[in-house]
Structure formats: C-alpha cells, structure tokens
N, C-alpha and C positions, 0 to 999 in steps of 0.2 A: 225180421219185424222189429220196429223201433219201440222200445219200452215207453209206456205212457209217461208224459210229463207230470210233475207234481203241481203245476200251476193250475189255478182256478179261473184264469182269465177267459172271458167269453169267446175270444178268437183263438188264442193259442193253446187252450186246453183241448181243442178238437184235434183231429188227426190231420193237422195242416201240413206236416212234413211230406207225406206221399202226394199231396196235390201239386206242389211245384215240381216234384220228381216226375210225376206223370206228364206234366206239361213240357218239361225239358225233353223227355223221351219223345213226345209228340212232335216237337219242332225240330228234332234232329233225325228221326228215322221214320216219320210217318210216310205212308205210301201215297203221296200226292204226286202230281206231275211237275211240281215246281218247288224249289226251296229245300231239297233234301241235302243236308250237310253232314249227317252222321258218318258217311263213308270217308270223309276227309280227316277224321280223327283216328289216331291209334286207339286200340281197345282200352289201354290203361287210362288214357285221358278221358275217354267217354265214360268209363266206370267212375272215375273220380268226380266228373261232373254230376252224374246221377247220385252219387253218395252225398256230395255237398248239397244238392237240391233237397234231398231227404232230411238232412240234418241242420240246415241253415238256421232254423228257429228252435232248435232243441233246447229244452229247459228254459223256455222264455218266461220271464216273471210277469209279463203283461203290463209293463211300463216302458216308456220311451227312454232313449239314451239321455235326453236332457233331464228327465225326472231323476234318473239314477245319479247323475252328476250333481244335481241341485240338492239332493238329499244325502249325499256322501254315502251312497250304498256300497256294500262290500265289493261288488263287481267294479264300480267306478274307482274305488281306491286301488284295487288290484291291477287294473289296466290303465291307471293314470288318466282317466277321463277320455281316453281315445278309443273310438270304435268299441265301446264297452260291451254292448250286447253281442256284436259280431265276434269279438274275441272270446266272449263267454260261450257262445254257441259252438265255436270251433273247438275250444278246450274241452267242453263237456262231451262233445261228440267223440273226441279222441280218447278221453278218459273211459267212455263207454266201450269203445272198440277194444281197449287193452285191459278191461276190468275182469273179463271172464274168457276162458278159452273158446266157449261156444259163440261169443260175439266176434272174436278176432278171426274173421275169414281172410284177413290180410296176411296171415302167417305163411301162406303159400307163396307170397311174393319174395323175390330175392332182395338183397339189401338195397341195390340201386333202384329197383322198381318201387320198393316201399318208400324210399326217400322221395322219389318223384311223386308218387301218389299222395303222400302226406302234404307235400308242398302245394300241390294243385288243390286239394280239398280246402286247405287253409286260405289260399288265394281266392278261391271262388266264394267262400263264405264271407270273407272280408269285403269282397266287391259289392255285397248287398248293403253296405253302409251308405246311406244317402248323402253323407258328407262328401263322398267321392262320385256322386251321380254325374254331375256336369263335367267333371274331369274325365271320366271314362267315356262319356258320350262324345265329348269334343275330340278325344283321341281317336275314337272309332270313326267319326265323320271325316277327320283329317286323313284317315287311312283309306276309306272306301267311297266317300260321297262328295268330297270336294272336287272341283274341276281338275285340279292338278294332282289328284291322289294317285297313288301307285297301285291300289287294290290290295286284296288279301293274298299273301303268299302262304299257301297251305303247307308248304314245306318248312315254314318258319315257326318255331315253338312260340315265339313272342306274339306273332299274329294269331295263331290258334288260341293262345291264352286270352287275347283281347276279345275274340269272338265268343269264347265260352263265358267270359265275364258278362258280356252283353246278354247272352242266352239266359244265364241264371238271374240276371237283373229283371228281365222280362217275366220270367217264371215267378219271381218274388212278388211282383206287383201286377199280376195278370188278372185280378178280379174283374176289372172293367172289360176285359176281352172275352168274358163268358156270356152266355145267353142271359137275358135280363133277369129271369127268375133266380138263377144262381148268383148273379151279381148282386141282387137285392139282399139275398141271405147273408152274404159275406159283408156287405156294406153295413147292415144292422149289427152284425157281430163286432166289427171293428169300432162302430160308434159306441156300443155299450162298453167296450173295453176302454175307450177314451173317456167316457163319462165316469167310469169307476176311478180312473186316474184323476179326473177333475174333482171328484168327491174327496179323494185323499189329499189332493193339493189344498183344498179348502180347509180340511181338518188340520192340516199342518201349518196353516197361515200363509201358504204360498200363493202367488198369483195363479189363477186357473188358466191353463194353456189354451191357445186358440182351438176352437171346435170341441172343447172338452167340458163345457158347461152344460149339464143336462137341463138347466133351467132356461137356457137360451140356445136351443138346438139350431144348428146351421148345416144340416146334413147335405142339402142340395149344393150349397156353396162349397162344402168340403169336397164332394165328389167332382164338381165342375172344376175346381182348382187342381185336384189330384190328376184328373184326366188331361186337362189343358196344359199343365206345366210339367208333368212328370211322365205319365204313361204315354201320352200322345207322341211327344218328340222321340221317346225311346223306341216306340213301336215303328214310327215312320222311318227312323234311321236304319233300323234292322231290315225293314221291308225294302227301302231304297237300295240297299246292298244286295238284294235278291236272296235273302236268307229266310224270310218268313214263308212257311209252307202255303201253297195255294194250288189252284188248278188253272190251266190255260183255258181261256175262252176266246172264241173266234167269231167274227161277224163278216159274212160274205154278202154278195148282192142279194141273195134270196132272203137273208135276214133283214136287210134294209126294207124289203117289200112286205115285211110283216111276219116272217117266220119266227116262231118262238124257240126253235131248236138251235140255239147259239152255241151250245157246249158240245164239243166233239172229242173223241178219244184220239190218242196219239197216232194210231194206225190210219185213221181217216185223214188226219192232217198231213201226213207224209205224202199222200197221193195228190195233193192239190198244190202244184208248183206255182199256180197263178194267184195264190192267196196273198192278199194285201197285208204285209206285216204290220202296217200301222193300225190294223183293226184287231191286232192281237193284244190281249191284256190278261192280267192275273186276277183271279177272284179269290179272296181270302175271307173265310168266315170270321176270323178274329177281328179284323178291321171293321167288318160289317157290324159285329156286336159292339165294338167300341164306339162307332158312330151312333148307333141306336141308343146306347146307354147315355152317351154324352148329350144327345138331343133331349132325352127324358129329363135329365137334371136341369138343362137350360130352360125347358118349358116350365118346370116347377118354379125356377127363379123368376121367370116372366110373370107367372100367375101371382106369385107373392108380391112382386113389384106393382102389378096392376091393382091388386087388392089394397095394397098400402096407399096407392095414389088416390083411390076412390074414397078411402076413409080419412085422408088427411085434409085439413082445412087449407084453403089456398093462401091464407095469411100466416100459416105456420110452416116453418122449415121442415122439410121431409128428410133431412139428413139422418141416415140410419147408422148412428154411431155404434150400435150394438153388433153390427156385422163385422166379423174379423177381417182385418186388412191383410192382403196377401203379401206378406213380407218374407224375408229370409226365414225368420223364426216360424212363421206360419207353415211354410213348406216343410220345414224340419219336423214339425209336430204332426203333419198329416200321416206319415208312417215312419216311426222309429228313426228319425234322422237326428243329427247332432247340431250343435250350435255353429254359427258362422259359416254356413255353406254358401257357395256362390249362387247368385240369383239367376234363375232360368228365364227364358223368354216365353211369351205367350204363344200358344199353338193354334188358336182359333183364327180363321180368316175373317172374322167379324160378321159372318153370315150363318152362324150356328153350325158351321161345318168344320170338322177337323181337316187339316191339309193332307189328303191322301192321294193326290194326283199321281204320284210316282208309285203308289201301291197298285192302283188299278189300271195303269197304262205303262207297262214295262215292255218295250219292244226288243226284238233281237238285236 
C-alpha cells in the first residue's frame, strides 16, 4: 500500500496512484478477445510497469512544472528545470522503497534484476512528462503505424520499452476514456487544482496560466483541447497498432437483415469459414467513452457560442479575446507539461468526431 501524500491538492491528494496502475493492468492482461499484450513482457518488466504506474505522481505538490520553474521551487532548482515533477516522483518513490525494510519488497531481486527494475521504473515515470509527448508518439508511429514501419519486435528490449512508455502515458491521462460520470468527477478535480494554482499565481503577481483563472472558467475548452490534441492521437496510435483491448464483432448476412446479435464468441467464429473478413471489427469501450465525452464538451462549446451570438449586437465585434488560445504553452498547462514542447496536430475530423476508423475497423 502506498503511504498517503502530504499534498492538499484537489486531484493529487486522492488515491490517484492506484488508478493508473489499475488501468495499466487492464490494458495489459484483461481477458478480452483482442489486444492482450501482457504475455509479451517478462515478469520483471511488467512489475516495473505496474510499480511506475502506481508511483508516477507520488508526493505531487499540486502545481505544474512551469509553475515550479517560474517560482524557483526547490524541486526545480534540484532538477535544473528539467522534468521537475517526474524526476521528483521517481526519486521520492525510490526513497520510499529504500526507507524501511517493510517497504523494500525489491530486496529479493538479485543485483542485475534490481538494476534493470530501477532503470525501467525511472524510464516509465519520466515518460509521463508531456514535454516528451510528441517525441514518444512520433517514435511509436514510425515503429508501428507508418506505411513502411517494421512493426514491434517483442524480442527487442528497446521496442518493449517504447510500448510500455505508451502504455503508462495512456494510463496517466486516461480520464476521458472513462464513463461520463467518472470523467466528470476527475475533470472538476483537476479544474479546482488549476484554479488553486491560478489563485497563487495572482497572489505572487505572476500571469495566470491558461485555463487556471477561476473568474474566467473555460472548462469545456480545456477538455476539448485536451482530448483533441493529446488523448485522442495517443489513443488512436495505440489502437491502430492493435494494442488497445477490445472484443471482436462480426456482421454476417443475417445481421444485415436486421439481426441485433452481431457479437459472437471465438468458438462460433471458428466454424464459419465463409465469414467475410471485411465485416470484422474491434469494439472498444474506452474509445466509445472518449467519443461520447468529446461530443459532450463540443456541444457545450456550441451552446456557449450560440448564446453569445444571440446576445451580441450585430454592430459589435464578437471576438472572444478571453478564451485561451491553444498554443504550445496552453497545451503544457493542460496537464503538468513543461515549456517549449512541440506543437501537436488537431485530431478532430471537423465533424465533431474523433478519427477512430482504424479502431473500429481492424481486419485480419
């Protein structure tokens, strides 16, 4: 069991560690009919991934990297403004492991295993720094999703490390992949944590970071940007590689005539040699939740825009200068990112839909 953090932040004072850990376990060993990847990892690597997921936000101060750097916080000074929170989480986790004999369940590992385990936990936690988000995503796409990609070599430690970095990244920002009610709860918690940082920035005479001004809430825009530019592309890349858990769905001629029983088990499928493979697709609850949550925030933005248009005089410009602009800095401030990250591309197809064709239509 992880000792409680001392932080009073609305999001990170909760038992957030076990949530990404639980999600990592789900997407590696869940008993679905598609996307089971846990068997491809040695036990040591899988345990390192679970450990990193549980500890990746340990001792979180409830402030972003950019804030810690701007205020010359002790953590920023210690880690030279680089991956400040992530370095702190990793160091605090290892300090915890080694602080008491009852915490150090790693003592049973031999020297080589311990060295490998420690390396992996640190690498996985550092991978959650959003300054590296687009770098890791581009490397993964080049490996598995580009036309000339070689695919994942599960015998390669480097390839397995890359996949596990993607796995913990998805677990780290998986709030929009949850059912709407849970997604809403975590959204309001992170919003309150942001507002508390904005309050402190105001007290210190600093510019209030985007989306962190409680007097000018932009929650719908925050979530739309978060899903469209970060969670969506990450989830899509992982799913296109065939790694996101799901269940196979089939549609035969009887389905086309109106049958609602389109989902069959593997035993039934194996007996139908004439099944059209093009009708085979993967159904994934996570992507369904993501699409539903995205549409909710889009509709909120539409309603706000329509209301604003009705209230505006036709002779007065309706430029909404108070809405945060989605710049590099805005993306960083969405969730604990650092300054000067690379700009991501938009993920929406312009029709309020996230681009999930390759998630729901994956053929043999």
